[in-house]
DSSP file (Angstrom, degrees, kcal/mol; ACC not computed):
  #  RESIDUE AA STRUCTURE BP1 BP2  ACC     N-H-->O    O-->H-N    N-H-->O    O-->H-N    TCO  KAPPA ALPHA  PHI   PSI    X-CA   Y-CA   Z-CA
    1    1 A M              0   0    0      0, 0.0    12,-2.2     0, 0.0     2,-0.3   0.000 360.0 360.0 360.0 151.4  219.7  146.8   83.5
    2    2 A R  B     -A   12   0A   0     10,-0.3     2,-0.5    12,-0.0    10,-0.2  -0.977 360.0-101.0-149.6 160.8  222.6  147.6   81.2
    3    3 A I        -     0   0    0      8,-2.2     7,-3.5     5,-0.3     8,-0.2  -0.776  33.9-158.2 -84.8 128.6  225.1  145.8   79.0
    4    4 A I        +     0   0    0     -2,-0.5     2,-0.3     5,-0.2    -1,-0.1   0.851  57.7   3.1 -82.8 -37.6  228.3  145.7   80.9
    5    5 A S  S    S+     0   0    0      4,-0.1     3,-0.4    55,-0.1     2,-0.1  -0.925  90.1  34.5-147.7 166.6  231.0  145.3   78.3
    6    6 A G  S >  S-     0   0    0     -2,-0.3     3,-1.8     1,-0.2    58,-0.2  -0.449 104.2 -17.6  91.7-159.5  231.9  145.0   74.7
    7    7 A K  T 3  S+     0   0    0     56,-2.5    -1,-0.2     1,-0.3    57,-0.1   0.813 140.9  37.8 -56.2 -37.5  230.4  146.6   71.6
    8    8 A F  T >  S+     0   0    0     -3,-0.4     3,-2.4    51,-0.2    -5,-0.3   0.086  82.6 159.6-105.3  22.2  227.2  147.7   73.3
    9    9 A K  T <   +     0   0    0     -3,-1.8    -5,-0.2     1,-0.3     3,-0.1  -0.169  68.3  15.2 -50.9 131.4  228.7  148.6   76.7
   10   10 A G  T 3  S+     0   0    0     -7,-3.5    -1,-0.3     1,-0.3     2,-0.2   0.261  85.2 144.4  89.1 -11.1  226.5  150.9   78.7
   11   11 A K    <   -     0   0    0     -3,-2.4    -8,-2.2    -8,-0.2    -1,-0.3  -0.435  47.2-130.9 -64.1 127.5  223.4  150.3   76.5
   12   12 A R  B     -A    2   0A   0    -10,-0.2     2,-0.6    -2,-0.2   -10,-0.3  -0.578  10.1-149.9 -82.8 143.2  220.3  150.4   78.8
   13   13 A I        -     0   0    0    -12,-2.2     2,-0.8    -2,-0.2    43,-0.0  -0.947  14.5-177.3-113.7 108.6  217.8  147.6   78.6
   14   14 A I        -     0   0    0     -2,-0.6    -2,-0.0    40,-0.0   -12,-0.0  -0.832  10.6-168.0-112.4  94.3  214.3  148.9   79.5
   15   15 A A        -     0   0    0     -2,-0.8    39,-0.1     1,-0.1    63,-0.1  -0.505  26.3-104.3 -82.2 147.6  212.0  145.9   79.4
   16   16 A P    >   -     0   0    0      0, 0.0     3,-1.7     0, 0.0    -1,-0.1  -0.336  25.9-118.0 -67.7 153.8  208.2  146.3   79.5
   17   17 A K  T 3  S+     0   0    0      1,-0.3    -2,-0.0     3,-0.1     0, 0.0   0.675 107.8  77.0 -65.9 -16.8  206.4  145.5   82.7
   18   18 A S  T 3  S+     0   0    0     59,-0.1     2,-0.8     2,-0.1    -1,-0.3   0.664  74.0  89.6 -69.5 -14.7  204.5  142.8   80.9
   19   19 A I    <   -     0   0    0     -3,-1.7     2,-1.1    58,-0.2    35,-0.1  -0.761  64.9-163.2 -85.0 113.3  207.7  140.6   81.1
   20   20 A K        +     0   0    0     -2,-0.8     2,-0.3     2,-0.1    -1,-0.1  -0.437  43.9 126.0 -94.8  59.7  207.3  138.7   84.4
   21   21 A A        -     0   0    0     -2,-1.1    -2,-0.1    31,-0.0    31,-0.0  -0.772  61.4-131.5-116.4 160.7  211.0  137.7   84.6
   22   22 A R        -     0   0    0     -2,-0.3     3,-0.1    95,-0.2    -2,-0.1  -0.867  32.9-147.9-109.3  93.0  213.6  138.1   87.2
   23   23 A P        -     0   0    0      0, 0.0     2,-0.2     0, 0.0     3,-0.1  -0.277  25.5 -98.6 -64.5 147.3  216.6  139.5   85.3
   24   24 A T        -     0   0    0      1,-0.1    93,-0.0     2,-0.1   123,-0.0  -0.472  48.9-110.7 -60.6 129.7  220.1  138.5   86.4
   25   25 A T     >  -     0   0    0     -2,-0.2     4,-3.0     1,-0.1     5,-0.2  -0.232  18.4-117.3 -63.7 154.0  221.4  141.5   88.5
   26   26 A D  H  > S+     0   0    0      1,-0.2     4,-2.7     2,-0.2     5,-0.2   0.888 115.8  53.4 -59.0 -39.0  224.2  143.6   87.0
   27   27 A F  H  > S+     0   0    0      2,-0.2     4,-2.1     1,-0.2    -1,-0.2   0.947 113.5  40.8 -61.6 -49.6  226.4  142.5   90.0
   28   28 A A  H  > S+     0   0    0      2,-0.2     4,-2.7     1,-0.2    -2,-0.2   0.898 115.5  51.8 -66.6 -39.6  225.9  138.8   89.4
   29   29 A K  H  X S+     0   0    0     -4,-3.0     4,-2.6     2,-0.2     5,-0.2   0.918 109.7  48.9 -63.5 -43.6  226.1  139.2   85.6
   30   30 A E  H  X S+     0   0    0     -4,-2.7     4,-1.7    -5,-0.2    -1,-0.2   0.912 112.6  48.1 -63.2 -41.8  229.4  141.1   85.9
   31   31 A S  H  X S+     0   0    0     -4,-2.1     4,-1.7    -5,-0.2    -2,-0.2   0.922 111.6  50.7 -63.4 -44.4  230.8  138.4   88.2
   32   32 A L  H  X S+     0   0    0     -4,-2.7     4,-2.5     1,-0.2    -2,-0.2   0.935 111.4  46.7 -59.1 -47.9  229.6  135.6   85.8
   33   33 A F  H  X S+     0   0    0     -4,-2.6     4,-1.9     1,-0.2    -1,-0.2   0.780 105.8  59.3 -71.5 -24.9  231.2  137.2   82.8
   34   34 A N  H  < S+     0   0    0     -4,-1.7     4,-0.5    -5,-0.2    -1,-0.2   0.898 110.5  43.7 -64.4 -39.0  234.5  137.8   84.7
   35   35 A I  H >X S+     0   0    0     -4,-1.7     3,-1.4    -3,-0.2     4,-0.6   0.933 112.4  52.1 -67.7 -46.7  234.6  134.0   85.2
   36   36 A L  H >X S+     0   0    0     -4,-2.5     4,-2.8     1,-0.3     3,-1.0   0.811  95.1  69.0 -63.6 -31.2  233.6  133.3   81.6
   37   37 A E  H 3< S+     0   0    0     -4,-1.9    -1,-0.3     1,-0.3    -2,-0.2   0.802 106.3  41.6 -57.0 -28.0  236.3  135.5   80.2
   38   38 A H  H <4 S+     0   0    0     -3,-1.4    -1,-0.3    -4,-0.5    -2,-0.2   0.567 123.3  37.3 -94.8 -11.1  238.8  133.0   81.5
   39   39 A K  H << S+     0   0    0     -3,-1.0     2,-0.4    -4,-0.6    -2,-0.2   0.603 114.5  42.4-113.4 -16.9  236.9  129.8   80.4
   40   40 A F     <  -     0   0    0     -4,-2.8     2,-0.8    -5,-0.1    -1,-0.2  -0.993  60.9-140.3-144.1 137.6  235.2  130.7   77.1
   41   41 A D        -     0   0    0     -2,-0.4    -4,-0.1     1,-0.2     4,-0.1  -0.862  16.9-172.5 -96.5 108.4  236.1  132.4   73.9
   42   42 A F    >   +     0   0    0     -2,-0.8     3,-2.4    22,-0.2    25,-0.3   0.788  47.2 114.7 -70.3 -28.7  233.0  134.4   72.9
   43   43 A Q  T 3  S-     0   0    0      1,-0.3    23,-0.2    23,-0.1    22,-0.1  -0.214  96.5 -12.3 -56.5 116.7  234.4  135.4   69.5
   44   44 A G  T 3  S+     0   0    0     21,-2.4    -1,-0.3     1,-0.2    22,-0.2   0.521  97.2 150.6  76.2   6.4  232.3  133.9   66.7
   45   45 A A    <   -     0   0    0     -3,-2.4    23,-1.8    20,-0.2    22,-1.6  -0.368  43.9-139.7 -76.6 150.7  230.5  131.5   69.1
   46   46 A D  E     -b   68   0B   0     21,-0.2    67,-0.6    20,-0.2     2,-0.3  -0.961  32.4-171.4-106.8 119.4  226.9  130.3   68.6
   47   47 A V  E     -bc  69 113B   0     21,-2.6    23,-2.8    -2,-0.6     2,-0.5  -0.838  21.3-142.6-123.3 150.0  225.2  130.3   72.0
   48   48 A L  E     -bc  70 114B   0     65,-2.1    67,-2.6    -2,-0.3     2,-0.6  -0.954  11.6-168.4-113.2 127.3  221.9  129.1   73.5
   49   49 A D  E     -bc  71 115B   0     21,-3.0    23,-2.7    -2,-0.5     3,-0.4  -0.953  10.5-162.7-117.5 109.8  220.1  131.2   76.1
   50   50 A L  E    S+bc  72 116B   0     65,-3.4    67,-1.9    -2,-0.6    23,-0.1  -0.728  73.3  13.2 -98.7 143.5  217.2  129.2   77.8
   51   51 A F  S    S-     0   0    0     21,-1.2    -1,-0.2    -2,-0.3    22,-0.2   0.962  81.0-178.3  57.3  53.8  214.5  131.0   79.8
   52   52 A A    >   +     0   0    0     20,-2.1     3,-2.7    -3,-0.4     4,-0.4   0.692   5.3 173.2 -65.1 -24.9  215.7  134.2   78.2
   53   53 A G  T 3  S+     0   0    0      1,-0.3    29,-0.2    19,-0.2    -1,-0.2  -0.336  75.2   0.5  59.8-112.8  213.3  136.6   79.9
   54   54 A T  T 3  S-     0   0    0     -2,-0.3    -1,-0.3    27,-0.1    -2,-0.1   0.600  99.2-113.7 -83.5 -12.6  214.4  140.1   79.0
   55   55 A G  S <> S+     0   0    0     -3,-2.7     4,-2.6    -4,-0.1     5,-0.3   0.497  70.0 142.8  89.9   4.9  217.3  138.9   76.8
   56   56 A N  H  > S+     0   0    0     -4,-0.4     4,-1.5     1,-0.2     5,-0.1   0.858  73.1  40.1 -45.6 -50.5  219.8  140.4   79.3
   57   57 A I  H  > S+     0   0    0     -5,-0.3     4,-2.4     2,-0.2    -1,-0.2   0.887 112.5  56.2 -72.6 -39.3  222.3  137.6   78.9
   58   58 A S  H  > S+     0   0    0      1,-0.2     4,-2.3     2,-0.2    -2,-0.2   0.917 107.8  48.5 -57.4 -45.1  221.8  137.3   75.2
   59   59 A Y  H  X S+     0   0    0     -4,-2.6     4,-2.6     1,-0.2    -1,-0.2   0.894 110.6  50.9 -64.4 -40.1  222.6  140.9   74.6
   60   60 A E  H  X S+     0   0    0     -4,-1.5     4,-1.5    -5,-0.3    -1,-0.2   0.906 109.4  50.9 -64.0 -41.1  225.7  140.7   76.8
   61   61 A L  H  <>S+     0   0    0     -4,-2.4     5,-2.4     2,-0.2    -2,-0.2   0.926 112.7  45.1 -62.4 -45.8  226.9  137.6   74.8
   62   62 A I  H ><5S+     0   0    0     -4,-2.3     3,-1.7     1,-0.2    -2,-0.2   0.915 110.1  55.2 -63.8 -43.1  226.5  139.4   71.5
   63   63 A S  H 3<5S+     0   0    0     -4,-2.6   -56,-2.5     1,-0.3    -1,-0.2   0.819 106.7  51.9 -59.5 -31.4  228.2  142.5   72.8
   64   64 A R  T 3<5S-     0   0    0     -4,-1.5    -1,-0.3   -58,-0.2    -2,-0.2   0.370 132.7 -84.0 -91.3   4.4  231.2  140.4   73.8
   65   65 A G  T < 5S+     0   0    0     -3,-1.7   -21,-2.4     1,-0.3   -20,-0.2   0.460  71.3 151.8 115.1   0.2  231.6  138.9   70.3
   66   66 A A      < -     0   0    0     -5,-2.4    -1,-0.3   -23,-0.2    26,-0.2  -0.403  39.0-144.2 -61.2 140.8  229.2  135.9   70.1
   67   67 A A  S    S-     0   0    0    -22,-1.6     2,-0.3   -25,-0.3   -21,-0.2   0.872  75.5   0.0 -75.3 -37.6  228.3  135.4   66.4
   68   68 A H  E     -b   46   0B   0    -23,-1.8   -21,-2.6    23,-0.0     2,-0.4  -0.992  57.8-159.7-155.1 141.8  224.7  134.3   67.1
   69   69 A V  E     -bd  47  93B   0     23,-2.0    25,-2.6    -2,-0.3     2,-0.6  -0.994   7.0-156.2-125.2 131.3  222.4  133.7   70.1
   70   70 A T  E     -bd  48  94B   0    -23,-2.8   -21,-3.0    -2,-0.4     2,-0.4  -0.941  18.2-165.8-101.2 116.8  219.3  131.5   70.1
   71   71 A A  E     -bd  49  95B   0     23,-2.6    25,-3.2    -2,-0.6     2,-0.4  -0.870   2.2-165.0-105.9 136.5  217.1  132.7   72.9
   72   72 A V  E     +bd  50  96B   0    -23,-2.7   -20,-2.1    -2,-0.4   -21,-1.2  -0.982  19.3 150.0-126.0 128.8  214.2  130.5   74.1
   73   73 A D  E     - d   0  97B   0     23,-2.1    25,-1.2    -2,-0.4    26,-0.1  -0.977  40.5-141.9-154.3 145.9  211.3  131.7   76.3
   74   74 A V  S    S+     0   0    0     -2,-0.3     2,-0.3    23,-0.2    25,-0.1   0.687  74.7  98.7 -80.5 -19.3  207.7  130.7   76.6
   75   75 A S     >  -     0   0    0      1,-0.2     4,-2.4    23,-0.1     5,-0.1  -0.530  62.7-152.3 -77.4 129.6  206.4  134.2   77.2
   76   76 A L  H  > S+     0   0    0     -2,-0.3     4,-2.6     2,-0.2     5,-0.2   0.885  99.1  54.8 -64.2 -39.2  205.0  136.1   74.2
   77   77 A A  H  > S+     0   0    0      2,-0.2     4,-2.4   -59,-0.2    -1,-0.2   0.911 110.4  45.5 -61.9 -42.7  206.1  139.4   75.8
   78   78 A S  H  > S+     0   0    0      2,-0.2     4,-3.0     1,-0.2     5,-0.3   0.940 111.6  52.5 -64.2 -47.5  209.7  138.2   76.1
   79   79 A Y  H  X S+     0   0    0     -4,-2.4     4,-2.0     1,-0.2     5,-0.2   0.925 113.7  42.9 -53.2 -50.0  209.7  136.8   72.5
   80   80 A K  H  X S+     0   0    0     -4,-2.6     4,-2.3     2,-0.2    -1,-0.2   0.925 115.7  47.9 -65.8 -45.2  208.5  140.2   71.1
   81   81 A F  H  X S+     0   0    0     -4,-2.4     4,-3.2    -5,-0.2     5,-0.3   0.941 112.8  46.9 -64.0 -47.8  210.8  142.3   73.3
   82   82 A I  H  X S+     0   0    0     -4,-3.0     4,-2.7   -29,-0.2     5,-0.2   0.937 114.7  46.1 -62.0 -47.1  214.0  140.3   72.5
   83   83 A N  H  X S+     0   0    0     -4,-2.0     4,-2.1    -5,-0.3    -1,-0.2   0.893 116.2  46.0 -63.6 -38.6  213.3  140.1   68.8
   84   84 A T  H  X S+     0   0    0     -4,-2.3     4,-2.9    -5,-0.2     5,-0.2   0.945 114.5  46.4 -68.2 -48.2  212.5  143.9   68.7
   85   85 A F  H  X S+     0   0    0     -4,-3.2     4,-1.6     1,-0.2    -2,-0.2   0.915 114.4  48.5 -60.9 -43.7  215.5  144.9   70.8
   86   86 A A  H  <>S+     0   0    0     -4,-2.7     5,-3.0    -5,-0.3     4,-0.3   0.921 113.6  46.5 -63.0 -44.6  217.9  142.7   68.8
   87   87 A H  H ><5S+     0   0    0     -4,-2.1     3,-1.2    -5,-0.2    -2,-0.2   0.934 111.6  50.4 -64.0 -46.5  216.5  144.0   65.5
   88   88 A E  H 3<5S+     0   0    0     -4,-2.9    -1,-0.2     1,-0.3    -2,-0.2   0.798 118.1  39.5 -63.1 -28.9  216.7  147.7   66.6
   89   89 A N  T 3<5S-     0   0    0     -4,-1.6    -1,-0.3    -5,-0.2    -2,-0.2   0.264 111.1-117.6-105.8  10.3  220.3  147.2   67.8
   90   90 A E  T < 5 +     0   0    0     -3,-1.2     2,-0.4    -4,-0.3    -3,-0.2   0.909  57.9 158.3  53.8  48.0  221.4  145.0   64.8
   91   91 A M      < -     0   0    0     -5,-3.0     2,-2.0    -6,-0.1    -1,-0.2  -0.857  48.4-125.8-102.1 136.9  222.2  142.0   67.1
   92   92 A N        +     0   0    0     -2,-0.4   -23,-2.0   -26,-0.2     2,-0.4  -0.520  61.6 135.0 -83.8  74.4  222.2  138.5   65.7
   93   93 A I  E     -d   69   0B   0     -2,-2.0     2,-0.5   -25,-0.2   -23,-0.2  -0.985  37.5-164.7-125.3 131.5  219.7  137.0   68.1
   94   94 A K  E     -d   70   0B   0    -25,-2.6   -23,-2.6    -2,-0.4     2,-0.5  -0.974  10.2-157.0-115.6 120.4  216.8  134.8   67.2
   95   95 A C  E     -d   71   0B   0     -2,-0.5     2,-0.5   -25,-0.2   -23,-0.2  -0.838   3.7-160.5 -99.0 133.3  214.2  134.4   69.9
   96   96 A I  E     -d   72   0B   0    -25,-3.2   -23,-2.1    -2,-0.5     2,-0.9  -0.948  14.1-139.2-112.3 127.4  212.0  131.3   69.8
   97   97 A K  E     +d   73   0B   0     -2,-0.5     2,-0.3   -25,-0.2   -23,-0.2  -0.772  55.2 120.8 -86.7 107.5  208.7  131.2   71.7
   98   98 A A  S    S-     0   0    0    -25,-1.2     2,-0.5    -2,-0.9   -23,-0.1  -0.988  71.7 -94.9-162.5 153.8  208.6  127.8   73.2
   99   99 A D     >  -     0   0    0     -2,-0.3     4,-2.7     1,-0.1     3,-0.3  -0.671  39.5-138.1 -69.5 124.5  208.4  125.8   76.4
  100  100 A V  H  > S+     0   0    0     -2,-0.5     4,-2.6     1,-0.2     5,-0.2   0.868  99.0  53.1 -58.9 -40.2  212.1  125.1   77.1
  101  101 A F  H  > S+     0   0    0      2,-0.2     4,-0.7     1,-0.2    -1,-0.2   0.887 112.9  43.4 -67.1 -38.2  211.5  121.5   78.2
  102  102 A K  H >4 S+     0   0    0     -3,-0.3     3,-0.7     2,-0.2     4,-0.4   0.901 113.1  53.3 -70.2 -40.5  209.7  120.7   75.0
  103  103 A F  H >< S+     0   0    0     -4,-2.7     3,-1.4     1,-0.2    -2,-0.2   0.909 106.4  52.6 -58.1 -44.4  212.3  122.5   73.0
  104  104 A L  H 3< S+     0   0    0     -4,-2.6    -1,-0.2     1,-0.3    -2,-0.2   0.677  96.5  67.2 -70.5 -17.3  215.1  120.5   74.5
  105  105 A K  T << S+     0   0    0     -4,-0.7     2,-0.6    -3,-0.7    -1,-0.3   0.599  91.2  71.6 -79.4  -9.4  213.5  117.2   73.7
  106  106 A R  S <  S-     0   0    0     -3,-1.4     2,-0.5    -4,-0.4    -1,-0.1  -0.931  82.4-140.3-105.6 118.2  214.1  117.9   70.0
  107  107 A Q        +     0   0    0     -2,-0.6     3,-0.1     1,-0.2    29,-0.1  -0.650  43.1 141.8 -78.4 125.6  217.8  117.7   69.0
  108  108 A Q        -     0   0    0      1,-0.5     2,-0.3    -2,-0.5    -1,-0.2   0.619  62.8  -8.0-123.8 -59.8  218.7  120.4   66.6
  109  109 A N        -     0   0    0     30,-0.0    -1,-0.5    28,-0.0     2,-0.4  -0.835  55.8-126.2-134.9 167.5  222.2  121.8   67.3
  110  110 A S        -     0   0    0     -2,-0.3    28,-0.3    -3,-0.1    27,-0.1  -0.945  26.7-155.5-116.7 150.6  224.9  121.5   69.8
  111  111 A Y  E     - e   0 138B   0     26,-3.0    28,-2.9    -2,-0.4   -64,-0.1  -0.916  23.0-141.1-126.3 146.5  226.4  124.6   71.4
  112  112 A P  E    S+     0   0B   0      0, 0.0    31,-2.1     0, 0.0     2,-0.4   0.696  96.3  29.5 -77.5 -18.2  229.7  125.5   73.0
  113  113 A L  E     +ce  47 143B   0    -67,-0.6   -65,-2.1    29,-0.2     2,-0.4  -0.979  64.1 179.8-144.5 129.2  227.9  127.6   75.7
  114  114 A I  E     -ce  48 144B   0     29,-2.3    31,-2.8    -2,-0.4     2,-0.4  -0.997   6.2-169.0-128.2 128.5  224.4  127.2   77.1
  115  115 A F  E     -ce  49 145B   0    -67,-2.6   -65,-3.4    -2,-0.4     2,-0.4  -0.966   4.4-173.7-116.0 132.8  223.0  129.5   79.7
  116  116 A A  E     +ce  50 146B   0     29,-2.6    31,-3.0    -2,-0.4   -65,-0.2  -0.993  13.3 174.3-129.7 128.4  219.7  128.7   81.5
  117  117 A D        +     0   0    0    -67,-1.9   -95,-0.2    -2,-0.4    31,-0.1  -0.610  18.6 176.5-129.6  70.6  218.0  131.0   84.0
  118  118 A P        -     0   0    0      0, 0.0    -2,-0.0     0, 0.0     2,-0.0  -0.252  46.9 -77.2 -71.8 162.6  214.7  129.3   84.8
  119  119 A P    >   -     0   0    0      0, 0.0     3,-2.0     0, 0.0     6,-0.1  -0.382  43.9-126.0 -55.4 135.9  212.2  130.6   87.3
  120  120 A Y  T 3  S+     0   0    0      1,-0.3    29,-0.2    -3,-0.1     5,-0.1   0.807 108.1  52.1 -58.9 -30.8  213.7  129.9   90.8
  121  121 A A  T 3  S+     0   0    0     27,-0.1    -1,-0.3     3,-0.0     2,-0.2   0.425  77.0 129.0 -87.1   2.3  210.5  128.1   91.9
  122  122 A L    X   -     0   0    0     -3,-2.0     3,-1.2     1,-0.2     4,-0.2  -0.407  50.4-152.6 -62.4 122.6  210.4  125.8   88.8
  123  123 A K  G >  S+     0   0    0      1,-0.2     3,-0.6    -2,-0.2    -1,-0.2   0.826  90.8  54.9 -67.2 -32.3  210.0  122.3   90.1
  124  124 A E  G >> S+     0   0    0      1,-0.2     3,-2.0     2,-0.1     4,-0.6   0.342  72.4 108.2 -85.8   7.7  211.7  120.7   87.0
  125  125 A I  G X4 S+     0   0    0     -3,-1.2     3,-1.3     1,-0.3    -1,-0.2   0.847  72.6  60.1 -55.5 -36.6  214.9  122.7   87.4
  126  126 A S  G <4 S+     0   0    0     -3,-0.6     4,-0.4     1,-0.3    -1,-0.3   0.704  98.3  60.3 -66.6 -17.9  216.9  119.7   88.5
  127  127 A Q  G <> S+     0   0    0     -3,-2.0     4,-2.4     1,-0.2    -1,-0.3   0.680  82.4  86.3 -80.3 -18.7  216.0  117.9   85.2
  128  128 A L  H <X S+     0   0    0     -3,-1.3     4,-2.5    -4,-0.6     5,-0.2   0.900  84.6  48.7 -55.4 -52.6  217.8  120.5   83.1
  129  129 A P  H  > S+     0   0    0      0, 0.0     4,-2.8     0, 0.0     5,-0.2   0.940 115.3  44.3 -57.0 -47.2  221.3  119.3   83.1
  130  130 A N  H  > S+     0   0    0     -4,-0.4     4,-3.3     1,-0.2     5,-0.2   0.888 112.0  52.9 -65.7 -37.6  220.4  115.7   82.2
  131  131 A L  H  X S+     0   0    0     -4,-2.4     4,-1.3     2,-0.2    -1,-0.2   0.911 112.7  45.0 -62.0 -42.4  217.9  116.8   79.5
  132  132 A I  H  <>S+     0   0    0     -4,-2.5     5,-2.4    -5,-0.2     6,-0.6   0.923 118.8  41.3 -67.6 -45.6  220.6  118.9   77.9
  133  133 A F  H ><5S+     0   0    0     -4,-2.8     3,-1.3    -5,-0.2    -2,-0.2   0.900 112.4  53.9 -71.3 -39.9  223.3  116.2   78.1
  134  134 A D  H 3<5S+     0   0    0     -4,-3.3    -1,-0.2     1,-0.3    -2,-0.2   0.799 113.3  43.1 -65.2 -28.8  220.9  113.4   77.1
  135  135 A H  T 3<5S-     0   0    0     -4,-1.3    -1,-0.3    -5,-0.2    -2,-0.2   0.218 111.2-120.2-103.3  14.0  219.9  115.2   74.0
  136  136 A N  T < 5 +     0   0    0     -3,-1.3    -3,-0.2     1,-0.1    -4,-0.1   0.820  63.0 144.2  56.1  38.7  223.5  116.3   73.1
  137  137 A W      < +     0   0    0     -5,-2.4   -26,-3.0    -6,-0.2     2,-0.5   0.788  56.3  69.6 -75.0 -27.1  222.7  120.0   73.2
  138  138 A L  E    S-e  111   0B   0     -6,-0.6     6,-0.1   -28,-0.3   -28,-0.0  -0.795  86.8-124.7 -96.8 130.2  226.2  120.8   74.6
  139  139 A S  E >   -     0   0B   0    -28,-2.9     3,-2.4    -2,-0.5   -28,-0.1  -0.225  35.1 -97.0 -66.8 164.3  229.2  120.3   72.4
  140  140 A S  E 3  S+     0   0B   0      1,-0.3    -1,-0.1    -4,-0.1    -2,-0.0   0.789 126.1  33.3 -58.9 -32.9  232.0  118.1   73.6
  141  141 A E  E 3  S+     0   0B   0      2,-0.1    -1,-0.3     0, 0.0    -2,-0.1   0.184 100.7 128.6-103.1  15.5  234.1  120.9   75.0
  142  142 A G  E <   -     0   0B   0     -3,-2.4     2,-0.4    33,-0.1   -29,-0.2  -0.081  50.7-136.9 -78.0 170.8  231.1  123.0   75.9
  143  143 A L  E     -e  113   0B   0    -31,-2.1   -29,-2.3   -32,-0.1     2,-0.4  -0.995   9.5-162.3-130.9 127.8  230.0  124.7   79.1
  144  144 A L  E     -eF 114 174B   0     30,-2.5    30,-2.8    -2,-0.4     2,-0.4  -0.932   7.7-170.5-109.0 132.3  226.5  124.7   80.6
  145  145 A I  E     -eF 115 173B   0    -31,-2.8   -29,-2.6    -2,-0.4     2,-0.5  -0.990   1.8-170.1-124.6 128.2  225.6  127.4   83.2
  146  146 A I  E     -eF 116 172B   0     26,-2.4    26,-2.4    -2,-0.4     2,-0.4  -0.976  11.1-150.5-118.7 125.7  222.4  127.3   85.3
  147  147 A E  E     + F   0 171B   0    -31,-3.0     2,-0.3    -2,-0.5    24,-0.2  -0.784  34.6 149.1 -90.3 135.8  221.3  130.2   87.4
  148  148 A H  E     - F   0 170B   0     22,-2.4    22,-2.0    -2,-0.4     2,-0.1  -0.950  43.7 -92.7-157.7 172.5  219.3  129.2   90.4
  149  149 A S    >   -     0   0    0     -2,-0.3     3,-1.2   -29,-0.2    20,-0.1  -0.325  44.4-101.9 -86.0 173.8  218.4  129.9   94.0
  150  150 A Q  T 3  S+     0   0    0      1,-0.2    -1,-0.1    18,-0.2    19,-0.1   0.688 117.2  70.7 -70.4 -17.4  220.1  128.5   97.1
  151  151 A E  T 3  S+     0   0    0    -31,-0.0     2,-0.4     2,-0.0    -1,-0.2   0.692  90.8  70.7 -71.7 -17.7  217.2  126.1   97.5
  152  152 A T    <   -     0   0    0     -3,-1.2     2,-0.4   -27,-0.0    -4,-0.1  -0.844  64.9-176.6-102.3 135.7  218.4  124.2   94.4
  153  153 A S        +     0   0    0     -2,-0.4     3,-0.1     1,-0.1    -3,-0.0  -0.997  23.9 177.7-135.0 136.1  221.6  122.2   94.5
  154  154 A F    >   +     0   0    0     -2,-0.4     3,-2.5     1,-0.1     6,-0.2   0.100  45.2 124.7-113.5  18.5  223.4  120.3   91.8
  155  155 A K  T 3  S+     0   0    0      1,-0.3    -1,-0.1     3,-0.0     5,-0.0   0.716  74.5  48.2 -58.4 -23.7  226.3  119.2   94.1
  156  156 A D  T 3  S+     0   0    0     -3,-0.1    -1,-0.3     3,-0.0    -2,-0.1   0.421  81.3 115.6 -96.7   2.0  225.8  115.5   93.3
  157  157 A H    X   -     0   0    0     -3,-2.5     3,-1.5     1,-0.1    -3,-0.1  -0.565  65.3-138.6 -73.8 131.2  225.6  115.9   89.6
  158  158 A P  T 3  S+     0   0    0      0, 0.0    -1,-0.1     0, 0.0    -3,-0.0   0.690  99.7  49.0 -65.7 -18.3  228.6  114.1   87.9
  159  159 A R  T 3  S+     0   0    0     15,-0.0    16,-2.0    16,-0.0     2,-0.3   0.404  79.0 118.6-102.9   3.0  229.2  116.9   85.4
  160  160 A L  E <   +G  174   0B   0     -3,-1.5    14,-0.3    14,-0.2     3,-0.1  -0.538  29.9 168.6 -68.8 128.2  229.2  119.8   87.9
  161  161 A I  E     +     0   0B   0     12,-3.2     2,-0.3     1,-0.4    13,-0.2   0.606  59.9   4.9-114.7 -19.5  232.6  121.5   87.8
  162  162 A D  E     -G  173   0B   0     11,-1.3    11,-2.9     2,-0.0    -1,-0.4  -0.991  50.4-161.2-162.3 155.4  232.0  124.7   89.8
  163  163 A H  E     -G  172   0B   0     -2,-0.3     2,-0.4     9,-0.2     9,-0.2  -0.986  11.7-175.2-142.8 133.7  229.4  126.6   91.8
  164  164 A R  E     -G  171   0B   0      7,-2.6     7,-3.0    -2,-0.3     2,-0.4  -0.979   8.3-157.3-131.2 144.9  229.4  130.3   92.6
  165  165 A K  E     +G  170   0B   0     -2,-0.4     2,-0.4     5,-0.2     5,-0.2  -0.981  10.4 179.5-125.2 131.5  227.1  132.3   94.8
  166  166 A Y  E >   -G  169   0B   0      3,-3.5     3,-2.3    -2,-0.4     2,-0.4  -0.866  67.7 -62.9-131.1  96.1  226.5  136.1   94.6
  167  167 A S  T 3  S-     0   0    0     -2,-0.4    -1,-0.0     1,-0.3     0, 0.0  -0.496 121.5 -14.0  60.5-117.8  224.0  137.2   97.2
  168  168 A R  T 3  S+     0   0    0     -2,-0.4     2,-0.5    -3,-0.1    -1,-0.3   0.434 120.9  93.6 -93.4   1.4  220.8  135.3   96.3
  169  169 A V  E <   - G   0 166B   0     -3,-2.3    -3,-3.5   -20,-0.1     2,-0.4  -0.827  54.4-172.0 -99.8 128.8  222.0  134.3   92.8
  170  170 A N  E     -FG 148 165B   0    -22,-2.0   -22,-2.4    -2,-0.5     2,-0.5  -0.946   6.6-163.1-118.7 140.3  223.7  131.0   92.3
  171  171 A F  E     -FG 147 164B   0     -7,-3.0    -7,-2.6    -2,-0.4     2,-0.5  -0.990   2.0-166.3-121.5 127.6  225.5  129.7   89.2
  172  172 A S  E     -FG 146 163B   0    -26,-2.4   -26,-2.4    -2,-0.5     2,-0.4  -0.956   9.9-153.7-112.2 133.5  226.3  126.1   88.6
  173  173 A F  E     -FG 145 162B   0    -11,-2.9   -12,-3.2    -2,-0.5   -11,-1.3  -0.884  12.8-176.3-111.3 134.9  228.7  125.2   85.9
  174  174 A F  E      FG 144 160B   0    -30,-2.8   -30,-2.5    -2,-0.4   -14,-0.2  -0.943 360.0 360.0-129.4 148.7  228.7  121.9   84.0
  175  175 A E              0   0    0    -16,-2.0   -15,-0.1    -2,-0.3   -33,-0.1   0.272 360.0 360.0-126.7 360.0  230.9  120.3   81.4
């Protein structure tokens, strides 16, 4: 894995094997950020990264100008790696070790951009958009992106605005 663009372009991300995550592929990540460049102004943004895994998306967001990223993951290995990598590279990322569903039930902030990359086999994945909208995590002009497999569909969700597929990676966009 590598950071594709911005201040940290080309920086390799070598996560320990103890992180049992499926990082977003460079191809899918590059396609996603090409879309986002036309929909979202990264400069100075405060962003939420759910099911952060290796921190791959968090690092890309910071590299492209986000002011701060809050990354949430239940894994201790992910928590340690993201906080260490962010500190070593002077990235303004705070990783919180928490179950995402419990975390989302407490309203703290609203964000202009939320990215969620849950495990593809997670049974509760379909609950994510409503949980985020019901607890006002997304700001009024905000954008929610959920990465998922082809087995998951949000086509009937009233706030779905776009869906993109890149090989086995799917992105659903909500406003």
